[in-house]
N, C-alpha and C positions, 0 to 999 in steps of 0.2 A: 023567535027570540031575536033580540037586538044585539048586533056585534059590538064588542068593546073597542073603544077608540084609544090608541096609545098616544099620549101627549109627549112632546119633546121635553128633555130635562134641560133647564137653563144652564149656560156655561158657568155662571157664578156658583151654582149649586155643585156642579162637578168639581170645580177647583176647590171648594170648601171641603168636599168629601175626600179628595186626594190629600189635602193638607192634614186632615184628621188621621188618615191612614199613616202618613209619613211620621207624624208625631207619635202615634201609637207604636209604630215599629221601632222608633228611636227609644221610646220609653221601655219597651219590652226587651230591647237588646241589652239593657243594663243588667238583666237577670240571666244573660247567657253565660255559660261556663266553657272555658277553653282548656283542653287537655292536650298533652303531647301525643303525637302520632309518629311512630318510628317507621321509616320507609328505608328499605335496603335498596340502594341504587346500584345497579350493575353497570357502573361506569368506571373503567380502568383509569381514565385520566383524573377524575375527581378522587378516586381511591388512592392513587399514587400521590396526588397533591396533599391529601389529608395525612398520609403517613410521613411525608417529607416535613410538613408543618409540625407534626407531633415530635418527630426526631429532632428537629431544630430547637423546639422549645425545651425538650428534655436535655439536649446537649448544653443549651444556655443555662438551664437551671443547675445541672450537675457540674459542668465544667467551669463556668464563669462565676455563678453565684456562690456555690459551695466550695469549690476547689481553689479558684483564684482569689475571690473576695472573702472567702471564709464566712459565708452568710449564716453559719450556725453559731457564730461567736458574738458575744457582747464585747464592745470595744471601749477603751479609755484613752482619750487624746489629751486629757488635762495633765500633761507631763510636768512634774516638778523637778528642776535641775539646778545644779550648782557647778561652777567652773572655777578652778584654781590653776593659774599658770606660773611657771617658774623657769627663768632662762639661765643658761650657763655659757660662759665663754669670755675670753679676754682678747684684746687687740692692742697693738703698739703703733703709735704714729709719731712722726717728727715733722713739724711744720714751723714756719717762721713766726706765726702768731702764738702758738702754744708750746713750741719746743718739743722735746722728747716727752711723750706722755703715754701712760698705760691706761687703757679703758677697760673697766669691768662692768658688771650688770648695774651697779649703782650709777654709772655715768650714762649708759646708752639706752636703758629701759625706762620708758615713761608710760603710765605711772608705775611706781615700784610696788604697788600692793598686790599684783598678780591677779588681775581681774580677767573677765572674758574678752576684754578689748585691751590690747597692749601695743605699744609702739617701740620699734627698734630703730635707733638712729644709725644711719649709714653714711651720711655726708653732712657737712655743715659749713656755714660761713661765719667766721668769728670776727667781731669788731671789738677789740679790747680797749680798756681805759677810757670809756666814755664818761663825761661829766656834763652837768647842765651848764651851758654857756651859749654864746652866739657864734654862728658859723654859716657858711653857704648851704643852702638847701641841697644843691647838687655839687658834687666834688669835681675836680678837674679831670679832664680826659687826656689820653696820650696824644702827642702831635699827630696830625693827619698826614704830614709829609714834610720834606725839607723846606718848602716854601710856605708852609701853613703854620701859623703860630698856635700854641696851646690855647684851648678855649674851654669854657664851662659847658658841660653837657646838659643843658637845661631841657633838652627835648625829652628826657626820660620822665620828667614831671612837668606837664604843660602849665599847671597853675603857678609854678615857680618862675616862669619866663617873665622877664621884665626888660624895659628899655629906659625907664627912669624911676626915680624913687616913688612917684605917684602910683606906679603899678603895684607896689607892695604896701597895701594898707596895713598899718600897724594894728596888731591884735587879732588879725584874721588868720585862721588856721589854713595851712596849705592843703588843698584837696589831694588825697592820696600821697601826702608828704610826711614829714617827720617832726614838724614843729609849728610855731606861730611866727608870723611875719613881724619884723621889727620896724619896717618902714624904709629900709635901705635897699637899694638895688646895687649889687656887686657886679662889676664888670672887670674883665681880664684884659689888660693892655688896651689896645685900640678897638676892641670889639664893640659893636653897636648894641648887641644883645647881651644880657647878663642873667643872673639868678638872684632871687630874693634872699636876703639874710634872715635867719630864723633863730628863735630861742628854742633850743632842743638839747637832747643828749648828743654832745659833739665829741669827736667827729661823727657824721652820720654813717649809717650802715653801709658797708661795702657791698658792691653789686656783683662782683665776680665770685664764682664758686669753683672749687677744684674740678678739672675735667674728668678725673677719675674719682670714684667714691673713696672718701677718706678711710672708712671702715669696711674695706672690701672683704676683709677676712670674716665679716659677720656671716658669710655664707656657711661657715662651719660651726656657727653657734647652734646650740640645741635648746629646745623648749619642751618642758614637761607639762602636759595638759591633763589635769585630773578632773574627771567628770563623774558626778554622782547623780543618778536619776531615781525617781520614785513615781509609781502609778498608784494614786491614792484609792481608786475604786477597788483594786485587787490587793492593795497593801503589799505591793511587790517593789523591792529596791535592788539596784544593781550599780556597780562601779566599773569603769573601764580599765582598772588596774588589776593585774594578776594577784590573786590571794596567795601569798607565799611568805614564809618566814626568812627567806634568803635576802639579807639586806644589800648584797652586792648585785642583785638582779637588775635593779633600775639604774645602777651606775655603769653597767656594761652593755645593756641591750639597746636596740634601736627598733623603731616600729617597722614592721614588714608583714607580709602575708603569713610568714612563719611565726611571727610574734605579734598577734593582734592585740594582746593585752599588755603591751609595752608602749605607752603613749608618750614616747620621747622621740621628737622629730628634729631632723636637721632643717634649718631654715632654707638652705639651698634646695633641698628636696621638695619642700612645701611649695616654693615659688615655681619650681620646675613642673610639679604636678598640676599647678594652676595654668600652665601653658605659657610662662614668661621666663625671661633670662634674668638671673639674680643681679649680675653686675650692671646691666642696663637699668633695671628697676631701682637699684641702690643709688644711682646718680641723681634721679629726679624724685624718687619716692613713689608710693602707690599703696593700694589697699587690697589685701588678700582675705578672702572668706574661707573659714574652716568650718565645714558642716559635719556635725555628728548626728547620725540617724539611728534611732533605736526602734526597731520593729520586732516586737516580742510576741511569740505564740506561746502563751502560758499553758496550753494543753501539752506542751513538750517539757523537757527538763529545763531548769533555769540556766544550765550551761549552754543551751541553744540560743539564748537571748544575747546577741553580740552587737557591739557598736560597728557602724559602717561610716568611714570617713570619705569626704569628697572635698575638693579644693577648687577655688575659682577666683579670678581677679575681678574686683568690684568697682574700680575707678574707671575713668573714661579714656584709658589708654588706647582703646580700639575705636574711638570716635573719629569722624572724618576730619574735624578740625579741633584737635586737642589743645586749645589755647591755654587752658589752665590745668594741663595734665600733671600728674605727680601728686605728691603730698608733702607739705612742709608747714612749719609754724615757728614762732619765735619765743624765746624765753631768755632771761637774764640772771646773772649772778652778781650780787651787790657786795660792796665792801667800802670801808672808810679808812682814809689815811690818817697819819698822826696829827695833821692839822684840822681834822674833822670834816674834810671834804668828801662827799659821797661820790663813788665811782661804780661803774658796772661793766661787765663783759657781756655784750649782746651776742647771742647765738641764734642763727637761723638754721633750724634742724631740718634736714631731709631724711626720709626713712620710709619704712614699710609698716603700715598699721595692719594688725591681724585681728579680725573679728571672728570669735568662736560662737557659732550658732548651733543650738541643740533642738532637735525635733524628734518626734516619735509617737508611737501608739502601741497599745497592748491589747490582745484579744484572748478571750477564754470562752469555752462552750457555755451556752445558755439556751434553755428550751424555748424561751419566748421568741427570740429572733429566728430560731429554726422553724417553729410553727408558722410564723408570719411569712417567711420566704417560701415554705412549701405551699401555703395557701395562695400566694401570688403565682406560683407555678401552675397550680390547678386552675386558677382564673385565666391564665394565658392559654391553657389547653382548651377551655371553653371558648375563648376568643378565636382560637384556630378553627374549631368546629363551626362557629358562626361565619367565619370567612369562607370556608368550604361550602356552606349552605348558600351563600350569595353567589358563588360560582355555579353551583348546581342549578339553582332556581332562576338565575337571570343572565348568565353569561355564556352558557353552552347552547348548542343548536336545539336540543330537546328540552329546553328549560320549561316550556309550556306544559309538556307532558308530565315532568316531575313535579311542577307546581300543582297540577291537578291531582296527583297522587298524594301529595303531602297535605294539602289543605282541603278538607272535606266538611261540608256543612250537613249536619244530621238534624232532622226535624222530627218531633214526636206528635203524631196526630191523635193518638189515644194512649192511655196508660193501662197496660195489661201486666198482670203478674207473669213472671217467668215460669213456664211449665217444664222446661227442660232442666235437669239437674246439672248439666255441664255445658260450657260455652267454649267456642274457639273462634279464631278470626275468620272462618269461612262461612258462617251462618248468614243467611239473607235477612233483610229487615223483618220479614214475616216470622222467621224462626227466632229472632232476637226478642220478638214480642213487643215491638213498639219502641224499643230504646233507640 
């Protein structure tokens, strides 16, 4: 007999065959099924880590989400609020411009409507009997010394400084001034420098204000702050005033921790609680914020929903360079004499502006946010188990051993029916019958 001769297989044929096998394996892997395999790892380190992670997630869920943040409640932050303010108090002054005068709320409260923003005048500069005429833009100053003549203080308004009439263009408004230039430069005695003449309300406003606040007694004035709130989602309303039929209650009470439903405050106390001194603030003026916070847990009784007050200073008193510190504005009172000439009294008012701001939210039990937060907690538990799996399978010394136990590939070479009526985890592949 003739012996068979084996011919070598070309390299291209072998490569094509391997490619077909690879594509076939990839295609068949699409029909693989993966199922979980539970492995009990006797590792104390990983076990302790897993319990610590579980306890941390549980503490976060119960302590922070449900107890602190009340994650079982539906909330309403669309607070509807109204604020009404009313001040009480009188003061007496005696000045050269105004003489003896009694001040009541109609004089020192602006605006008088009682809104959530109100201004209390504590100091003022009064320029009486102004009329429209021509006068120097800057008034005369005091003598600088026995050898120095009186001069015009034009340095206060640089645009009013002049050396000749040509420096004062007629019809041109003075920058940061009080009127319109007439074309004349007014000089005092033999001074080379002068100030422009203007058409304005003359005499121009005085520059000096009292060193001490004129209405220093405003510290003892009281303000009544009536605040009504409503949470529309829950149809819940509340007011910061005690529900009582005693008409004298609000006339005698003052706000304190013992009387939280008596919203009558001393102005001096408000400024003190904001961290400022009333007399110092009354001289230059300032802005105080009054914050009313309503945080209501409607799962409790309505009496547990109480307002909380806080006070802060809002102007730039504590800035490094408070060039424009304080708060002031101007207003005038007009009148006409028997000859039909219009006059006015100009008042530059310094004082304290109070801004009443109301915020709050209400919460009530609702099953939907409760289920959502519980589901989030369970998802975190799964993330904790995933983290411990990473530690077990990749970060510890015996990670290769545990990986081999966790991931197992089972192939079926033949399909046989199960002959045994019971199965457990200890059967060999032959006993399982090809599964």
